[in-house]
Kinemage of the C-alpha trace (Angstrom):
@kinemage 1
@onewidth
@group {chain A} dominant
@subgroup {mainchain}
@vectorlist {calphas} color= white
{ca unk a 1} P -34.350 -61.188 -103.973
{ca unk a 2} L -30.560 -61.380 -103.411
{ca unk a 3} L -28.548 -59.087 -101.004
{ca unk a 4} L -27.151 -57.257 -104.091
{ca unk a 5} L -30.504 -56.901 -105.674
{ca unk a 6} L -31.778 -53.377 -106.513
{ca unk a 7} L -35.070 -51.801 -105.306
{ca unk a 8} L -36.058 -50.505 -108.823
{ca unk a 9} L -39.546 -51.838 -109.441
{ca unk a 10} L -39.852 -50.808 -113.236
{ca unk a 11} L -37.302 -50.532 -116.030
{ca unk a 12} L -37.824 -49.074 -119.505
{ca unk a 13} L -35.415 -50.144 -122.358
{ca unk a 14} L -35.158 -50.366 -126.039
{ca unk a 15} L -36.858 -53.502 -127.516
{ca unk a 16} L -34.009 -56.214 -127.368
{ca unk a 17} L -32.737 -58.607 -129.945
{ca unk a 18} L -31.678 -62.155 -129.646
{ca unk a 19} L -28.396 -63.018 -131.242
{ca unk a 20} L -28.811 -66.828 -130.827
{ca unk a 21} L -31.691 -68.989 -130.946
{ca unk a 22} L -33.076 -72.231 -132.039
{ca unk a 23} L -36.619 -72.128 -133.457
{ca unk a 24} L -36.433 -75.657 -134.959
{ca unk a 25} L -38.942 -76.395 -137.856
{ca unk a 26} L -42.168 -77.988 -138.787
{ca unk a 27} L -44.975 -78.238 -135.915
{ca unk a 28} L -42.535 -76.658 -133.329
{ca unk a 29} L -42.278 -73.360 -135.252
{ca unk a 30} L -45.598 -71.762 -134.155
{ca unk a 31} L -44.708 -72.385 -130.371
{ca unk a 32} L -40.963 -71.068 -130.711
{ca unk a 33} L -41.714 -68.127 -132.980
{ca unk a 34} L -44.741 -67.077 -130.862
{ca unk a 35} L -42.620 -66.816 -127.888
{ca unk a 36} L -39.464 -65.289 -129.426
{ca unk a 37} L -41.674 -62.531 -131.099
{ca unk a 38} L -43.181 -61.602 -128.035
{ca unk a 39} L -39.958 -60.038 -126.759
{ca unk a 40} L -37.638 -59.522 -129.551
{ca unk a 41} L -37.461 -57.546 -132.649
{ca unk a 42} L -35.019 -59.744 -134.369
{ca unk a 43} L -33.296 -62.728 -133.703
{ca unk a 44} L -30.236 -64.829 -135.155
{ca unk a 45} L -31.586 -68.271 -136.037
{ca unk a 46} L -29.354 -71.161 -135.699
{ca unk a 47} L -29.244 -73.394 -138.884
{ca unk a 48} L -28.700 -76.987 -137.162
{ca unk a 49} L -31.924 -78.534 -138.632
{ca unk a 50} L -32.210 -81.887 -140.227
{ca unk a 51} L -30.979 -81.467 -142.927
{ca unk a 52} L -28.862 -78.347 -141.924
{ca unk a 53} L -29.266 -75.076 -143.727
{ca unk a 54} L -26.251 -74.844 -145.600
{ca unk a 55} L -26.951 -72.749 -148.594
{ca unk a 56} L -28.745 -69.394 -149.259
{ca unk a 57} L -31.614 -71.308 -151.138
{ca unk a 58} L -32.294 -73.516 -148.052
{ca unk a 59} L -32.279 -70.418 -145.746
{ca unk a 60} L -34.565 -68.705 -147.950
{ca unk a 61} L -37.016 -71.544 -147.558
{ca unk a 62} L -36.581 -71.693 -143.728
{ca unk a 63} L -36.898 -67.929 -143.482
{ca unk a 64} L -40.439 -68.333 -145.285
{ca unk a 65} L -41.532 -70.872 -143.015
{ca unk a 66} L -40.492 -68.590 -139.991
{ca unk a 67} L -42.215 -65.574 -141.421
{ca unk a 68} L -45.505 -67.631 -141.947
{ca unk a 69} L -45.531 -68.890 -138.271
{ca unk a 70} L -45.280 -65.041 -136.905
{ca unk a 71} L -48.640 -64.342 -135.162
{ca unk a 72} L -50.664 -61.672 -136.906
{ca unk a 73} L -50.116 -58.234 -135.736
{ca unk a 74} L -46.386 -58.983 -134.491
{ca unk a 75} L -43.299 -57.486 -135.950
{ca unk a 76} L -40.334 -59.828 -136.068
{ca unk a 77} L -37.281 -60.241 -138.169
{ca unk a 78} L -35.282 -63.799 -138.499
{ca unk a 79} L -31.845 -63.053 -139.262
{ca unk a 80} L -30.799 -66.412 -141.018
{ca unk a 81} L -27.398 -68.086 -140.731
{ca unk a 82} L -25.741 -70.858 -142.702
{ca unk a 83} L -24.373 -73.981 -141.257
{ca unk a 84} L -20.477 -74.222 -142.002
{ca unk a 85} L -19.473 -77.799 -143.474
{ca unk a 86} L -16.344 -79.360 -144.854
{ca unk a 87} L -18.092 -78.584 -148.288
{ca unk a 88} L -19.009 -74.834 -147.741
{ca unk a 89} L -17.237 -72.865 -150.540
{ca unk a 90} L -16.247 -68.882 -150.835
{ca unk a 91} L -19.025 -68.562 -153.302
{ca unk a 92} L -21.663 -70.011 -150.918
{ca unk a 93} L -20.371 -67.160 -148.421
{ca unk a 94} L -20.710 -64.382 -151.062
{ca unk a 95} L -24.082 -65.645 -152.299
{ca unk a 96} L -25.159 -65.593 -148.428
{ca unk a 97} L -24.072 -61.903 -148.233
{ca unk a 98} L -25.739 -60.978 -151.470
{ca unk a 99} L -29.020 -62.523 -150.185
{ca unk a 100} L -29.636 -59.556 -147.717
{ca unk a 101} L -31.181 -61.881 -145.092
{ca unk a 102} L -28.233 -64.032 -144.118
{ca unk a 103} L -26.314 -62.513 -141.369
{ca unk a 104} L -23.582 -64.901 -140.262
{ca unk a 105} L -22.135 -68.503 -140.643
{ca unk a 106} L -22.310 -70.925 -137.723
{ca unk a 107} L -19.356 -73.338 -137.104
{ca unk a 108} L -20.223 -76.429 -135.128
{ca unk a 109} L -17.292 -78.924 -134.479
{ca unk a 110} L -18.657 -82.270 -135.702
{ca unk a 111} L -20.641 -83.977 -132.865
{ca unk a 112} L -20.381 -81.029 -130.499
{ca unk a 113} L -24.343 -80.685 -129.814
{ca unk a 114} L -27.687 -81.227 -131.144
{ca unk a 115} L -27.636 -81.906 -134.883
{ca unk a 116} L -24.142 -81.263 -135.308
{ca unk a 117} L -23.078 -84.346 -136.932
{ca unk a 118} L -22.549 -82.350 -140.293
{ca unk a 119} L -20.349 -79.914 -138.605
{ca unk a 120} L -16.518 -79.198 -139.506
{ca unk a 121} L -14.121 -82.105 -139.190
{ca unk a 122} L -10.997 -79.808 -139.935
{ca unk a 123} L -11.302 -76.324 -138.903
{ca unk a 124} L -7.783 -75.468 -140.161
{ca unk a 125} L -8.593 -76.380 -143.777
{ca unk a 126} L -11.507 -73.862 -143.998
{ca unk a 127} L -9.067 -70.847 -144.689
{ca unk a 128} L -10.630 -69.658 -148.096
{ca unk a 129} L -13.936 -69.629 -146.415
{ca unk a 130} L -12.850 -67.598 -143.734
{ca unk a 131} L -11.092 -65.178 -145.961
{ca unk a 132} L -14.386 -64.669 -147.792
{ca unk a 133} L -16.043 -64.030 -144.376
{ca unk a 134} L -13.412 -61.461 -143.873
{ca unk a 135} L -13.762 -59.793 -147.269
{ca unk a 136} L -17.748 -59.592 -147.006
{ca unk a 137} L -17.880 -58.536 -143.339
{ca unk a 138} L -19.947 -61.631 -142.230
{ca unk a 139} L -19.304 -62.800 -138.659
{ca unk a 140} L -18.327 -66.581 -137.867
{ca unk a 141} L -20.442 -67.677 -135.093
{ca unk a 142} L -18.532 -70.305 -133.129
{ca unk a 143} L -19.471 -73.210 -130.897
{ca unk a 144} L -16.506 -73.120 -128.778
{ca unk a 145} L -15.892 -76.746 -127.648
{ca unk a 146} L -13.506 -79.468 -128.632
{ca unk a 147} L -15.095 -82.837 -129.355
{ca unk a 148} L -12.093 -84.963 -127.968
{ca unk a 149} L -13.320 -87.450 -125.684
{ca unk a 150} L -10.189 -87.450 -123.740
{ca unk a 151} L -10.799 -83.748 -122.773
{ca unk a 152} L -12.966 -83.461 -119.754
{ca unk a 153} L -16.349 -82.003 -120.819
{ca unk a 154} L -15.845 -79.189 -118.262
{ca unk a 155} L -12.652 -78.249 -119.918
{ca unk a 156} L -13.697 -78.227 -123.447
{ca unk a 157} L -14.328 -74.625 -123.985
{ca unk a 158} L -10.867 -73.572 -122.588
{ca unk a 159} L -9.089 -76.420 -124.835
{ca unk a 160} L -11.094 -74.994 -127.880
{ca unk a 161} L -9.967 -71.279 -127.007
{ca unk a 162} L -6.345 -72.390 -126.432
{ca unk a 163} L -6.016 -74.868 -129.529
{ca unk a 164} L -8.242 -73.199 -132.160
{ca unk a 165} L -9.989 -69.876 -131.400
{ca unk a 166} L -6.531 -68.413 -130.739
{ca unk a 167} L -5.421 -69.773 -134.250
{ca unk a 168} L -8.376 -68.182 -135.897
{ca unk a 169} L -7.634 -64.769 -134.129
{ca unk a 170} L -4.053 -64.747 -135.317
{ca unk a 171} L -4.481 -66.280 -138.858
{ca unk a 172} L -7.701 -64.081 -139.785
{ca unk a 173} L -7.187 -60.939 -137.676
{ca unk a 174} L -10.002 -59.064 -139.729
{ca unk a 175} L -12.707 -61.548 -139.356
{ca unk a 176} L -15.493 -60.906 -137.118
{ca unk a 177} L -16.017 -63.689 -134.584
{ca unk a 178} L -18.797 -64.434 -131.901
{ca unk a 179} L -17.896 -66.982 -129.505
{ca unk a 180} L -21.369 -68.171 -128.524
{ca unk a 181} L -22.954 -69.131 -125.214
{ca unk a 182} L -19.717 -68.768 -123.224
{ca unk a 183} L -19.516 -70.571 -119.965
{ca unk a 184} L -16.189 -70.028 -118.476
{ca unk a 185} L -13.863 -67.199 -116.910
{ca unk a 186} L -11.257 -68.396 -119.591
{ca unk a 187} L -13.665 -67.415 -122.269
{ca unk a 188} L -14.393 -63.799 -120.565
{ca unk a 189} L -10.534 -63.362 -120.237
{ca unk a 190} L -10.208 -64.352 -124.129
{ca unk a 191} L -12.858 -61.825 -125.338
{ca unk a 192} L -11.507 -59.087 -123.102
{ca unk a 193} L -8.146 -59.367 -124.315
{ca unk a 194} L -9.120 -59.736 -128.012
{ca unk a 195} L -9.634 -56.952 -130.334
{ca unk a 196} L -12.930 -55.462 -131.068
{ca unk a 197} L -14.022 -57.743 -133.955
{ca unk a 198} L -14.262 -60.624 -131.406
{ca unk a 199} L -17.273 -60.636 -129.113
{ca unk a 200} L -19.460 -63.231 -127.200
{ca unk a 201} L -22.990 -63.870 -126.393
{ca unk a 202} L -24.286 -65.008 -122.998
{ca unk a 203} L -27.384 -67.023 -121.985
{ca unk a 204} L -29.822 -66.346 -119.329
{ca unk a 205} L -29.385 -69.889 -117.972
{ca unk a 206} L -25.366 -69.590 -117.542
{ca unk a 207} L -26.041 -66.384 -115.788
{ca unk a 208} L -28.221 -68.013 -113.180
{ca unk a 209} L -27.391 -71.506 -112.401
{ca unk a 210} L -24.100 -73.527 -112.018
{ca unk a 211} L -23.282 -77.412 -112.354
{ca unk a 212} L -24.958 -78.097 -108.934
{ca unk a 213} L -28.343 -77.251 -110.583
{ca unk a 214} L -27.893 -80.535 -112.544
{ca unk a 215} L -27.866 -82.693 -109.669
{ca unk a 216} L -30.522 -81.025 -107.171
{ca unk a 217} L -33.059 -83.537 -106.394
{ca unk a 218} L -31.450 -86.036 -108.606
{ca unk a 219} L -30.404 -85.503 -112.141
{ca unk a 220} L -32.167 -82.720 -113.909
{ca unk a 221} L -32.067 -83.169 -117.617
{ca unk a 222} L -33.919 -79.854 -118.193
{ca unk a 223} L -30.932 -78.076 -116.975
{ca unk a 224} L -28.569 -80.054 -119.312
{ca unk a 225} L -27.272 -78.111 -122.267
{ca unk a 226} L -24.129 -77.839 -124.261
{ca unk a 227} L -21.788 -76.303 -123.436
{ca unk a 228} L -22.880 -77.595 -119.787
{ca unk a 229} L -23.156 -75.017 -116.909
{ca unk a 230} L -19.911 -74.801 -115.229
{ca unk a 231} L -18.627 -73.990 -111.432
{ca unk a 232} L -19.995 -71.000 -109.390
{ca unk a 233} L -16.799 -68.894 -110.117
{ca unk a 234} L -17.382 -69.224 -113.834
{ca unk a 235} L -21.105 -68.063 -113.516
{ca unk a 236} L -19.915 -65.245 -111.524
{ca unk a 237} L -17.331 -64.272 -114.262
{ca unk a 238} L -20.028 -64.302 -116.874
{ca unk a 239} L -22.237 -62.292 -114.533
{ca unk a 240} L -19.357 -59.666 -114.225
{ca unk a 241} L -18.749 -59.697 -118.013
{ca unk a 242} L -22.624 -59.396 -119.028
{ca unk a 243} L -23.130 -56.400 -116.601
{ca unk a 244} L -19.857 -54.614 -117.186
{ca unk a 245} L -21.057 -52.371 -119.868
{ca unk a 246} L -18.569 -53.699 -122.253
{ca unk a 247} L -19.710 -53.624 -126.000
{ca unk a 248} L -18.239 -56.950 -126.462
{ca unk a 249} L -21.012 -58.988 -124.782
{ca unk a 250} L -24.452 -59.284 -125.826
{ca unk a 251} L -27.582 -61.275 -125.564
{ca unk a 252} L -28.185 -64.596 -127.019
{ca unk a 253} L -30.610 -66.997 -125.319
{ca unk a 254} L -29.618 -70.246 -127.038
{ca unk a 255} L -33.180 -71.283 -126.318
{ca unk a 256} L -33.497 -74.738 -127.732
{ca unk a 257} L -36.642 -76.643 -127.437
{ca unk a 258} L -36.736 -80.469 -127.207
{ca unk a 259} L -40.010 -82.586 -126.842
{ca unk a 260} L -40.286 -83.492 -123.269
{ca unk a 261} L -39.891 -87.309 -123.885
{ca unk a 262} L -36.270 -86.664 -125.597
{ca unk a 263} L -35.077 -84.762 -122.403
{ca unk a 264} L -36.489 -87.028 -119.878
{ca unk a 265} L -34.804 -90.419 -121.497
{ca unk a 266} L -31.881 -92.710 -121.026
{ca unk a 267} L -29.817 -90.380 -123.343
{ca unk a 268} L -31.572 -86.997 -122.955
{ca unk a 269} L -30.929 -84.200 -125.570
{ca unk a 270} L -28.960 -81.164 -124.735
{ca unk a 271} L -30.972 -77.724 -124.728
{ca unk a 272} L -32.693 -75.470 -122.369
{ca unk a 273} L -35.875 -73.686 -123.500
{ca unk a 274} L -35.977 -70.061 -122.077
{ca unk a 275} L -37.713 -68.045 -124.883
{ca unk a 276} L -41.001 -67.997 -122.867
{ca unk a 277} L -39.502 -65.884 -120.083
{ca unk a 278} L -36.027 -64.645 -121.703
{ca unk a 279} L -36.063 -60.960 -120.737
{ca unk a 280} L -37.601 -61.772 -117.183
{ca unk a 281} L -34.561 -64.171 -116.592
{ca unk a 282} L -31.985 -61.753 -117.792
{ca unk a 283} L -33.431 -59.081 -115.413
{ca unk a 284} L -33.239 -61.326 -112.564
{ca unk a 285} L -29.579 -61.949 -113.206
{ca unk a 286} L -28.838 -58.290 -113.717
{ca unk a 287} L -30.896 -57.304 -110.690
{ca unk a 288} L -29.053 -60.096 -108.516
{ca unk a 289} L -25.798 -57.754 -108.589
{ca unk a 290} L -27.693 -54.455 -108.615
{ca unk a 291} L -26.896 -53.817 -112.238
{ca unk a 292} L -30.303 -53.328 -114.043
{ca unk a 293} L -29.085 -50.132 -115.489
{ca unk a 294} L -26.666 -52.388 -117.677
{ca unk a 295} L -29.450 -54.566 -119.118
{ca unk a 296} L -30.197 -52.227 -122.028
{ca unk a 297} L -26.837 -52.096 -123.597
{ca unk a 298} L -26.522 -55.888 -123.321
{ca unk a 299} L -29.909 -56.668 -124.771
{ca unk a 300} L -30.639 -54.040 -127.061
{ca unk a 301} L -27.544 -51.998 -128.259
{ca unk a 302} L -24.209 -54.086 -128.155
{ca unk a 303} L -25.318 -56.767 -130.411
{ca unk a 304} L -26.937 -54.441 -133.109
{ca unk a 305} L -23.719 -52.491 -133.131
{ca unk a 306} L -21.732 -55.585 -133.520
{ca unk a 307} L -23.733 -56.667 -136.482
{ca unk a 308} L -24.120 -53.199 -138.079
{ca unk a 309} L -27.826 -52.819 -137.327
{ca unk a 310} L -29.848 -50.014 -136.699
{ca unk a 311} L -30.940 -49.855 -133.001
{ca unk a 312} L -34.711 -50.638 -132.560
{ca unk a 313} L -36.974 -47.804 -132.152
{ca unk a 314} L -39.764 -49.451 -129.949
{ca unk a 315} L -39.438 -49.401 -126.445
{ca unk a 316} L -40.446 -52.114 -123.734
{ca unk a 317} L -40.989 -52.216 -120.031
{ca unk a 318} L -39.807 -54.368 -117.338
{ca unk a 319} L -42.096 -54.488 -114.096
{ca unk a 320} L -41.071 -56.376 -110.623
{ca unk a 321} L -43.948 -58.757 -110.646
{ca unk a 322} L -43.720 -62.511 -109.536
{ca unk a 323} L -45.448 -64.883 -111.922
{ca unk a 324} L -45.722 -68.574 -112.394
{ca unk a 325} L -43.917 -70.508 -115.059
{ca unk a 326} L -46.021 -73.321 -116.639
{ca unk a 327} L -44.742 -76.817 -115.894
{ca unk a 328} L -44.887 -77.791 -119.754
{ca unk a 329} L -45.895 -76.082 -123.016
{ca unk a 330} L -48.066 -78.314 -125.200
{ca unk a 331} L -47.732 -78.296 -128.908
{ca unk a 332} L -49.154 -80.184 -131.737
{ca unk a 333} L -47.101 -83.501 -131.276
{ca unk a 334} L -45.812 -83.043 -127.667
{ca unk a 335} L -44.739 -80.910 -125.060
{ca unk a 336} L -41.679 -78.670 -124.133
{ca unk a 337} L -40.621 -78.142 -120.393
{ca unk a 338} L -39.466 -74.425 -120.134
{ca unk a 339} L -36.701 -73.262 -117.969
{ca unk a 340} L -38.131 -72.664 -114.463
{ca unk a 341} L -40.980 -75.067 -114.980
{ca unk a 342} L -43.493 -74.752 -112.264
{ca unk a 343} L -41.460 -72.161 -110.401
{ca unk a 344} L -41.682 -68.330 -110.537
{ca unk a 345} L -39.927 -65.473 -112.193
{ca unk a 346} L -39.591 -62.124 -110.461
{ca unk a 347} L -40.263 -59.848 -113.398
{ca unk a 348} L -42.802 -59.147 -116.105
{ca unk a 349} L -41.901 -57.940 -119.715
{ca unk a 350} L -44.072 -56.094 -122.120
{ca unk a 351} L -43.728 -54.182 -125.412
{ca unk a 352} L -44.826 -50.534 -125.028
{ca unk a 353} L -47.650 -49.531 -127.380
{ca unk a 354} L -46.313 -48.059 -130.727
C-alpha cells in the first residue's frame, strides 16, 4: 500500500460502465464478453475488426455476436460504434443514430494502432460527417496521435492536440468529442480548458505504470500499448485528473487482447488486456492517492451523463482483498496474458445481489 493509500477496507458503488473496450471477434468473444460483463453494465465497443465495422448493418451483425456470447444470467449492453473512414457519409451517421444501438463514431488516424489501416487519411476533409455528428448529437471518439514518423512516439499525442484536435474544437464547436485513453499532462490541460462537450477516457494501466515499466527485467511486450505509457509526471497528471471529481473524465479500459504469440514476437502487437481485473486496478490507482471516494463518479456517473444515459440501478462492492492474477487466460485457439500476469491485485470486485 502506498503512503497515500486510505485505510478503507470496503467500498460500495453504482455498477460501472466501460466507455472504451476491444472485444475482438470469433473465438475470442466468449473470453472477452465473459470478463467485461462480470463488472460492467454497458460498454462502448471499438469497431477496429477485420474488416472494420463501418455501417449500421455491420454493427448490427457484430452486436448479435456479442449478445450471443453473454453468459446465461448476465445483464450486459454492448454500445456499438462505427469506424470512421474516408468513405463515411453523413447518411451513414444518420442511419447509425436511427439504429438505437450505435452510440458513437471512432476516428483512427490511418496506421495509428491495431487494425487501423482503414482509418482516415485526411481529417480536415471529413467536415460534412462532423456536421452530421453535431446535428444528431453523436460523439466522435478520437485516437489522439499523429502518425508522422518524424514525430517522436512520446510526443505524438501532444502534436495531435496542437495540430488537429484544436482545429476540431474550433471548427465544430457543438460536436461532442471524447479524447480516448489520454496519456499526457498536455491532454489533461486541453480537456480541462475545453468546453463541456469535450471529455476524455483514462485507462487503468496509464494510471498505474509509466514508461519505465516497458523495460523492467528486459523489454516487456505485455506493457506495450498505443498510445504508449509516458513519463511519471504524465502518469501523475492523469491520476490527478481521474480523481479530481471533474465530470469530463471517465472510465475507458481500452482493454485489448492479443494472442500470446503475437505479443511475444519480433514485432509485438500493441494492447494491454485488463478486463479480467479492471475495477480492482482502478481501485488501486485511486486508493494510491487516498481518493477512493472519487471512484464512483469516474466509473459509474460521468460517462453515463456525457452520453445521456440513465445511471445504472445495480450496486457493486469493492473489498480490500489481495488475490493472484492468472499467468495466462486460455481460449479456443490460444492464450491471452492479462495485465499483472502472475502478480496480485489488492482488491476484489463483486456485483451486489439484485
